[in-house]
Phi, psi and omega in degrees: 000138182291142176261134182246124174241123178286151180295333177291313175306316182297312179300320177296318179287333174293310181300320175296314178289323178300339174274000188066038175251133185288152173265172180287149181309320179297328178282324174296321178300316182286328174299312184295322174299318180290323177294329173303314184305313179292311187288331184290340183269354182277150177283169174297333183246103178283136171255123182235142181260134175290161002281153178207162182245120186256123184235148182263204189299149176246320175051052175063017182265078191300316183294331175287326172298326174293328174295319182297316180291333179291316180280327178270347184083148181301156165271129024250015172303323183246134177277125191238144162239110181261136186254028167105173181061066179276332195236171174084149178071316171283167184271005189223046183288323181303307189292324178300310180293319177293320182302308179304320185285324177300317176297320179295323177289319183283329182227066189301340178255016178231006170212134176234138186234121172253159189277137176251174180295341177279346174284064197208137181299306182305308190293319183290341175286342186256322195251020170123320190295319183302304178309317178302313191292311182303319186289310192278342181244349180075009172199176179261020180300309180304313176299325173293316182300309184297322185285336174289331183283319176308325180298334189269345184291135174304159185265328186206174176216143170242124183263110176056030180063016193223340175234132191253122183250131184208153178293308181268277193184206195265165175222139180294343175281346182241116184265332186223161179300322183300334181294324176303313185284330189255341189253349184248125173264101180288342185285061179199174170298152179293117174302158182280346169202178179102178191297323182291322170297324184288319175308332185253349187245340193287155180229145165290147182207151180281069180229168165271136174073234185232155178216169173284131180279135171289349176289334188088009180199146190068191190227160160272133179227148195252194181298311184294325173296317172299320179289317177295317181293318181292320182290321182290332189247014176050049183247159179259336182192154174261132171245133179209178187227236167077331183239129170302128179236114183305326187275352182102320180203155182206124177277150172224162169062046182058039172071019174282354180203143178223132166271127176242128189237120185247014178253095179292150181040061183313135181063015185059028187212339194276342175075015176281147160276171182233171187209154162233155189247114176261125178246122184274180180299348177257008181070017170292135190261131176223121185272132172248122177265140176216153176259184188287161182297159181322145187299331176300328182279322178295319176302314183294322177302308181298323176291317175306316183301328179297338182256003178289143183266158172106148180300127167062033179286350163269117192306317187290351175265358172284154172286108186278141182271168182313317189298341179251023183296337177256355187255000000 
């Protein structure tokens, strides 16, 4: 049965979350049910028309997400594509993911969300989102609702048949975009290996061909692999996130690939700036650089974090596994 959420209810919840105030568990359940209806109808590969603004990792840095919307303009005035990793490490993963999900339900044609490697049950139990849901709601129900939505998220996007967007990178098992559509069942937990895993975990590297990833999942891929992918699929560039870039964005392989990172001062300590990529109707590219939210908010976030219970709730104090070696 179709779930009904009025635009008034959604707008009220958006305003509530914008103030960093949680919505009710029952409202989260209804939101996720409605979002599932919308996301389940999308293909593995989203087809997006420009103009569009492309964003990288957010990682629960909600006040910095608000800064992003200040410089990029609010949705629906701006058409957005987010490339995954909405949760973990930051102190406001719940608010971040629910806010973006509300925008998706309110304006389904003006914001698109693809899946990152952190949109995973296994990873979120290690890097903060599970603990945050338990702490803020007193049960794991909200975590379960959200992780079920993770399974619905699209894997990649193509913008105007010329730009390929993916969270991580390429897979040696996939030669064409059509194979992503026909050969992958995305409605599942992220596998430990295989093409779906590779799309979320792989990284570009200055090598020839393919290499073993130090993350323990996905692959390293070099210039020749990137060129072959772009030529085979008639693409100009790969857009991806997944790796911290101190300058906010980084081109590689003669501008055949660009990494976009949208979490400034990552983990409240790295000192990096963030970027979003604006594409106009002719796919002309313009990067907007932004810094972390005002210091008073960041201080408050870190102050609250000092009193969180549970092992490793401050992400940088956790013992990091191989899969997170470069992030």
